[in-house]
N, CA, C and O atoms as a Tinker XYZ file with bonds, in Angstrom:
   284  protein
     1  N      9.103000    1.209000    7.411000    73     2
     2  CA     8.104000    0.324000    6.844000    64     1     3
     3  C      6.726000    0.950000    7.000000    63     2     4     5
     4  O      6.426000    1.589000    8.008000    81     3
     5  N      5.916000    0.757000    6.005000    73     3     6
     6  CA     4.528000    1.215000    6.071000    64     5     7
     7  C      3.690000    0.093000    6.672000    63     6     8     9
     8  O      3.059000   -0.688000    5.959000    81     7
     9  N      3.700000    0.034000    7.998000    73     7    10
    10  CA     2.953000   -1.018000    8.701000    64     9    11
    11  C      1.477000   -0.987000    8.337000    63    10    12    13
    12  O      0.840000   -2.033000    8.211000    81    11
    13  N      0.939000    0.208000    8.168000    73    11    14
    14  CA    -0.479000    0.324000    7.840000    64    13    15
    15  C     -0.793000   -0.349000    6.499000    63    14    16    17
    16  O     -1.860000   -0.940000    6.333000    81    15
    17  N      0.136000   -0.257000    5.549000    73    15    18
    18  CA    -0.081000   -0.885000    4.249000    64    17    19
    19  C      0.006000   -2.407000    4.372000    63    18    20    21
    20  O     -0.802000   -3.133000    3.793000    81    19
    21  N      0.982000   -2.871000    5.123000    73    19    22
    22  CA     1.108000   -4.308000    5.368000    64    21    23
    23  C     -0.151000   -4.831000    6.052000    63    22    24    25
    24  O     -0.662000   -5.890000    5.686000    81    23
    25  N     -0.646000   -4.103000    7.031000    73    23    26
    26  CA    -1.870000   -4.508000    7.735000    64    25    27
    27  C     -3.058000   -4.592000    6.786000    63    26    28    29
    28  O     -3.849000   -5.532000    6.859000    81    27
    29  N     -3.183000   -3.612000    5.899000    73    27    30
    30  CA    -4.298000   -3.625000    4.939000    64    29    31
    31  C     -4.199000   -4.851000    4.024000    63    30    32    33
    32  O     -5.197000   -5.520000    3.757000    81    31
    33  N     -2.980000   -5.133000    3.551000    73    31    34
    34  CA    -2.771000   -6.291000    2.679000    64    33    35
    35  C     -3.104000   -7.581000    3.410000    63    34    36    37
    36  O     -3.782000   -8.452000    2.865000    81    35
    37  N     -2.626000   -7.705000    4.646000    73    35    38
    38  CA    -2.872000   -8.918000    5.421000    64    37    39
    39  C     -4.350000   -9.081000    5.765000    63    38    40    41
    40  O     -4.842000  -10.207000    5.841000    81    39
    41  N     -5.057000   -7.991000    5.970000    73    39    42
    42  CA    -6.503000   -8.080000    6.229000    64    41    43
    43  C     -7.247000   -8.661000    5.033000    63    42    44    45
    44  O     -8.295000   -9.289000    5.186000    81    43
    45  N     -6.699000   -8.448000    3.850000    73    43    46
    46  CA    -7.284000   -9.005000    2.630000    64    45    47
    47  C     -6.752000  -10.417000    2.361000    63    46    48    49
    48  O     -7.088000  -11.031000    1.349000    81    47
    49  N     -5.918000  -10.923000    3.278000    73    47    50
    50  CA    -5.322000  -12.268000    3.154000    64    49    51
    51  C     -4.525000  -12.421000    1.860000    63    50    52    53
    52  O     -4.617000  -13.439000    1.173000    81    51
    53  N     -3.748000  -11.396000    1.545000    73    51    54
    54  CA    -2.939000  -11.407000    0.336000    64    53    55
    55  C     -1.461000  -11.430000    0.678000    63    54    56    57
    56  O     -1.032000  -10.821000    1.658000    81    55
    57  N     -0.686000  -12.131000   -0.130000    73    55    58
    58  CA     0.770000  -12.043000   -0.039000    64    57    59
    59  C      1.203000  -10.819000   -0.831000    63    58    60    61
    60  O      0.403000  -10.226000   -1.556000    81    59
    61  N      2.455000  -10.445000   -0.694000    73    59    62
    62  CA     2.968000   -9.334000   -1.501000    64    61    63
    63  C      2.871000   -9.674000   -2.981000    63    62    64    65
    64  O      2.544000   -8.818000   -3.803000    81    63
    65  N      3.153000  -10.912000   -3.312000    73    63    66
    66  CA     3.068000  -11.357000   -4.705000    64    65    67
    67  C      1.646000  -11.212000   -5.241000    63    66    68    69
    68  O      1.447000  -10.704000   -6.345000    81    67
    69  N      0.667000  -11.651000   -4.473000    73    67    70
    70  CA    -0.729000  -11.556000   -4.907000    64    69    71
    71  C     -1.166000  -10.101000   -5.035000    63    70    72    73
    72  O     -1.833000   -9.728000   -6.000000    81    71
    73  N     -0.789000   -9.289000   -4.064000    73    71    74
    74  CA    -1.158000   -7.868000   -4.105000    64    73    75
    75  C     -0.543000   -7.193000   -5.325000    63    74    76    77
    76  O     -1.211000   -6.426000   -6.018000    81    75
    77  N      0.717000   -7.478000   -5.583000    73    75    78
    78  CA     1.376000   -6.855000   -6.731000    64    77    79
    79  C      0.718000   -7.284000   -8.043000    63    78    80    81
    80  O      0.557000   -6.468000   -8.950000    81    79
    81  N      0.339000   -8.551000   -8.148000    73    79    82
    82  CA    -0.328000   -9.032000   -9.357000    64    81    83
    83  C     -1.670000   -8.335000   -9.559000    63    82    84    85
    84  O     -1.996000   -7.920000  -10.671000    81    83
    85  N     -2.444000   -8.206000   -8.487000    73    83    86
    86  CA    -3.734000   -7.526000   -8.578000    64    85    87
    87  C     -3.578000   -6.053000   -8.957000    63    86    88    89
    88  O     -4.450000   -5.468000   -9.599000    81    87
    89  N     -2.459000   -5.471000   -8.550000    73    87    90
    90  CA    -2.195000   -4.057000   -8.833000    64    89    91
    91  C     -1.529000   -3.849000  -10.189000    63    90    92    93
    92  O     -1.445000   -2.721000  -10.675000    81    91
    93  N     -1.060000   -4.925000  -10.793000    73    91    94
    94  CA    -0.416000   -4.805000  -12.090000    64    93    95
    95  C      0.984000   -4.214000  -12.031000    63    94    96    97
    96  O      1.441000   -3.575000  -12.978000    81    95
    97  N      1.666000   -4.436000  -10.897000    73    95    98
    98  CA     3.038000   -3.952000  -10.741000    64    97    99
    99  C      3.924000   -5.119000  -10.310000    63    98   100   101
   100  O      3.426000   -6.162000   -9.883000    81    99
   101  N      5.223000   -4.938000  -10.423000    73    99   102
   102  CA     6.131000   -6.013000  -10.037000    64   101   103
   103  C      6.134000   -6.187000   -8.525000    63   102   104   105
   104  O      5.848000   -5.256000   -7.772000    81   103
   105  N      6.462000   -7.396000   -8.103000    73   103   106
   106  CA     6.534000   -7.664000   -6.664000    64   105   107
   107  C      7.596000   -6.792000   -6.019000    63   106   108   109
   108  O      7.389000   -6.286000   -4.916000    81   107
   109  N      8.733000   -6.605000   -6.688000    73   107   110
   110  CA     9.800000   -5.800000   -6.084000    64   109   111
   111  C      9.356000   -4.349000   -5.896000    63   110   112   113
   112  O      9.679000   -3.727000   -4.885000    81   111
   113  N      8.620000   -3.813000   -6.865000    73   111   114
   114  CA     8.121000   -2.438000   -6.728000    64   113   115
   115  C      7.135000   -2.362000   -5.572000    63   114   116   117
   116  O      7.194000   -1.439000   -4.760000    81   115
   117  N      6.225000   -3.335000   -5.496000    73   115   118
   118  CA     5.265000   -3.347000   -4.389000    64   117   119
   119  C      5.995000   -3.439000   -3.052000    63   118   120   121
   120  O      5.667000   -2.715000   -2.112000    81   119
   121  N      6.982000   -4.325000   -2.967000    73   119   122
   122  CA     7.744000   -4.503000   -1.725000    64   121   123
   123  C      8.451000   -3.212000   -1.342000    63   122   124   125
   124  O      8.482000   -2.847000   -0.167000    81   123
   125  N      9.017000   -2.520000   -2.320000    73   123   126
   126  CA     9.683000   -1.239000   -2.040000    64   125   127
   127  C      8.684000   -0.211000   -1.505000    63   126   128   129
   128  O      9.014000    0.576000   -0.618000    81   127
   129  N      7.482000   -0.221000   -2.040000    73   127   130
   130  CA     6.445000    0.700000   -1.555000    64   129   131
   131  C      6.058000    0.339000   -0.126000    63   130   132   133
   132  O      5.989000    1.212000    0.739000    81   131
   133  N      5.806000   -0.944000    0.123000    73   131   134
   134  CA     5.408000   -1.380000    1.457000    64   133   135
   135  C      6.509000   -1.125000    2.489000    63   134   136   137
   136  O      6.225000   -0.797000    3.641000    81   135
   137  N      7.760000   -1.276000    2.069000    73   135   138
   138  CA     8.889000   -1.053000    2.978000    64   137   139
   139  C      9.287000    0.410000    3.078000    63   138   140   141
   140  O     10.271000    0.742000    3.739000    81   139
   141  N      8.531000    1.290000    2.424000    73   139   142
   142  CA     8.755000    2.734000    2.465000    64   141   143
   143  C     10.096000    3.135000    1.847000    63   142   144   145
   144  O     10.689000    4.148000    2.220000    81   143
   145  N     10.560000    2.323000    0.896000    73   143   146
   146  CA    11.776000    2.649000    0.154000    64   145   147
   147  C     11.419000    3.568000   -1.008000    63   146   148   149
   148  O     12.189000    4.456000   -1.372000    81   147
   149  N     10.230000    3.340000   -1.588000    73   147   150
   150  CA     9.753000    4.154000   -2.700000    64   149   151
   151  C      8.346000    4.642000   -2.404000    63   150   152   153
   152  O      7.573000    3.994000   -1.699000    81   151
   153  N      8.039000    5.804000   -2.964000    73   151   154
   154  CA     6.685000    6.325000   -2.897000    64   153   155
   155  C      6.051000    6.065000   -4.257000    63   154   156   157
   156  O      6.651000    6.364000   -5.290000    81   155
   157  N      4.849000    5.513000   -4.265000    73   155   158
   158  CA     4.231000    5.210000   -5.549000    64   157   159
   159  C      3.823000    6.466000   -6.303000    63   158   160   161
   160  O      3.618000    7.524000   -5.708000    81   159
   161  N      3.708000    6.336000   -7.618000    73   159   162
   162  CA     3.124000    7.411000   -8.402000    64   161   163
   163  C      1.658000    7.529000   -8.009000    63   162   164   165
   164  O      1.107000    6.628000   -7.378000    81   163
   165  N      1.038000    8.618000   -8.374000    73   163   166
   166  CA    -0.381000    8.797000   -8.076000    64   165   167
   167  C     -1.187000    7.672000   -8.709000    63   166   168   169
   168  O     -2.089000    7.122000   -8.078000    81   167
   169  N     -0.868000    7.328000   -9.951000    73   167   170
   170  CA    -1.595000    6.258000  -10.653000    64   169   171
   171  C     -1.494000    4.935000   -9.891000    63   170   172   173
   172  O     -2.500000    4.256000   -9.686000    81   171
   173  N     -0.285000    4.571000   -9.473000    73   171   174
   174  CA    -0.079000    3.318000   -8.745000    64   173   175
   175  C     -0.730000    3.396000   -7.364000    63   174   176   177
   176  O     -1.323000    2.419000   -6.907000    81   175
   177  N     -0.627000    4.535000   -6.702000    73   175   178
   178  CA    -1.246000    4.707000   -5.384000    64   177   179
   179  C     -2.753000    4.457000   -5.469000    63   178   180   181
   180  O     -3.337000    3.818000   -4.594000    81   179
   181  N     -3.375000    4.971000   -6.537000    73   179   182
   182  CA    -4.815000    4.784000   -6.712000    64   181   183
   183  C     -5.173000    3.315000   -6.925000    63   182   184   185
   184  O     -6.182000    2.837000   -6.407000    81   183
   185  N     -4.350000    2.607000   -7.682000    73   183   186
   186  CA    -4.620000    1.188000   -7.932000    64   185   187
   187  C     -4.459000    0.379000   -6.648000    63   186   188   189
   188  O     -5.316000   -0.442000   -6.320000    81   187
   189  N     -3.372000    0.604000   -5.924000    73   187   190
   190  CA    -3.147000   -0.122000   -4.667000    64   189   191
   191  C     -4.290000    0.162000   -3.694000    63   190   192   193
   192  O     -4.805000   -0.748000   -3.045000    81   191
   193  N     -4.676000    1.422000   -3.601000    73   191   194
   194  CA    -5.755000    1.809000   -2.694000    64   193   195
   195  C     -7.073000    1.133000   -3.067000    63   194   196   197
   196  O     -7.847000    0.739000   -2.195000    81   195
   197  N     -7.316000    1.006000   -4.356000    73   195   198
   198  CA    -8.549000    0.338000   -4.793000    64   197   199
   199  C     -8.506000   -1.145000   -4.439000    63   198   200   201
   200  O     -9.497000   -1.702000   -3.966000    81   199
   201  N     -7.373000   -1.778000   -4.663000    73   199   202
   202  CA    -7.237000   -3.211000   -4.378000    64   201   203
   203  C     -7.334000   -3.486000   -2.879000    63   202   204   205
   204  O     -7.964000   -4.457000   -2.460000    81   203
   205  N     -6.706000   -2.624000   -2.072000    73   203   206
   206  CA    -6.650000   -2.868000   -0.627000    64   205   207
   207  C     -7.685000   -2.065000    0.164000    63   206   208   209
   208  O     -7.742000   -2.160000    1.390000    81   207
   209  N     -8.499000   -1.276000   -0.536000    73   207   210
   210  CA    -9.644000   -0.585000    0.063000    64   209   211
   211  C     -9.257000    0.476000    1.099000    63   210   212   213
   212  O     -9.563000    0.348000    2.285000    81   211
   213  N     -8.585000    1.514000    0.630000    73   211   214
   214  CA    -8.295000    2.679000    1.471000    64   213   215
   215  C     -8.165000    3.909000    0.592000    63   214   216   217
   216  O     -8.147000    3.801000   -0.634000    81   215
   217  N     -8.075000    5.074000    1.210000    73   215   218
   218  CA    -7.950000    6.341000    0.486000    64   217   219
   219  C     -6.534000    6.469000   -0.065000    63   218   220   221
   220  O     -5.571000    6.437000    0.701000    81   219
   221  N     -6.393000    6.612000   -1.370000    73   219   222
   222  CA    -5.083000    6.649000   -2.016000    64   221   223
   223  C     -4.198000    7.786000   -1.521000    63   222   224   225
   224  O     -2.974000    7.692000   -1.609000    81   223
   225  N     -4.788000    8.847000   -1.007000    73   223   226
   226  CA    -3.976000    9.971000   -0.538000    64   225   227
   227  C     -3.211000    9.631000    0.744000    63   226   228   229
   228  O     -2.340000   10.389000    1.171000    81   227
   229  N     -3.537000    8.497000    1.349000    73   227   230
   230  CA    -2.834000    8.076000    2.563000    64   229   231
   231  C     -1.333000    7.926000    2.332000    63   230   232   233
   232  O     -0.547000    8.091000    3.265000    81   231
   233  N     -0.930000    7.619000    1.112000    73   231   234
   234  CA     0.490000    7.496000    0.808000    64   233   235
   235  C      1.230000    8.822000    0.974000    63   234   236   237
   236  O      2.443000    8.838000    1.188000    81   235
   237  N      0.508000    9.918000    0.874000    73   235   238
   238  CA     1.132000   11.226000    0.839000    64   237   239
   239  C      0.880000   12.051000    2.097000    63   238   240   241
   240  O      1.124000   13.258000    2.115000    81   239
   241  N      0.391000   11.396000    3.147000    73   239   242
   242  CA     0.157000   12.048000    4.431000    64   241   243
   243  C      1.252000   11.651000    5.403000    63   242   244   245
   244  O      1.981000   10.686000    5.177000    81   243
   245  N      1.357000   12.394000    6.470000    73   243   246
   246  CA     2.336000   12.066000    7.503000    64   245   247
   247  C      1.986000   10.744000    8.156000    63   246   248   249
   248  O      0.813000   10.386000    8.254000    81   247
   249  N      3.001000   10.015000    8.602000    73   247   250
   250  CA     2.795000    8.696000    9.201000    64   249   251
   251  C      1.876000    8.770000   10.419000    63   250   252   253
   252  O      1.060000    7.874000   10.633000    81   251
   253  N      2.001000    9.814000   11.204000    73   251   254
   254  CA     1.165000    9.938000   12.390000    64   253   255
   255  C     -0.315000    9.932000   12.046000    63   254   256   257
   256  O     -1.118000    9.293000   12.727000    81   255
   257  N     -0.671000   10.645000   10.988000    73   255   258
   258  CA    -2.078000   10.681000   10.613000    64   257   259
   259  C     -2.532000    9.346000   10.027000    63   258   260   261
   260  O     -3.713000    9.005000   10.111000    81   259
   261  N     -1.610000    8.587000    9.434000    73   259   262
   262  CA    -1.968000    7.276000    8.904000    64   261   263
   263  C     -2.373000    6.332000   10.018000    63   262   264   265
   264  O     -3.299000    5.535000    9.863000    81   263
   265  N     -1.682000    6.424000   11.140000    73   263   266
   266  CA    -2.017000    5.562000   12.272000    64   265   267
   267  C     -3.436000    5.857000   12.750000    63   266   268   269
   268  O     -4.139000    4.963000   13.220000    81   267
   269  N     -3.845000    7.096000   12.630000    73   267   270
   270  CA    -5.215000    7.437000   13.002000    64   269   271
   271  C     -6.205000    6.838000   12.021000    63   270   272   273
   272  O     -7.293000    6.425000   12.424000    81   271
   273  N     -5.852000    6.779000   10.732000    73   271   274
   274  CA    -6.746000    6.231000    9.731000    64   273   275
   275  C     -6.836000    4.722000    9.777000    63   274   276   277
   276  O     -7.878000    4.146000    9.462000    81   275
   277  N     -5.737000    4.071000   10.174000    73   275   278
   278  CA    -5.679000    2.617000   10.167000    64   277   279
   279  C     -5.261000    2.090000   11.530000    63   278   280   281
   280  O     -4.130000    1.632000   11.687000    81   279
   281  N     -6.155000    2.145000   12.527000    73   279   282
   282  CA    -5.791000    1.690000   13.880000    64   281   283
   283  C     -5.541000    0.198000   13.938000    63   282   284
   284  O     -5.226000   -0.334000   15.002000    81   283
């Protein structure tokens, strides 16, 4: 699971459904991304990052470095 992504979403007080709607993607796709089942495309990563306010490249970095970015 991408805990850092869940934390970012929760900090914005959004449900997965709300986040997916704001990002223009299906809830199931968003859930798969948050659960680390799927990696988003660059386009989707950029949209999610804009909605949740983080650097989109975080999706493509090692988990250890993500923990440093999102304590």
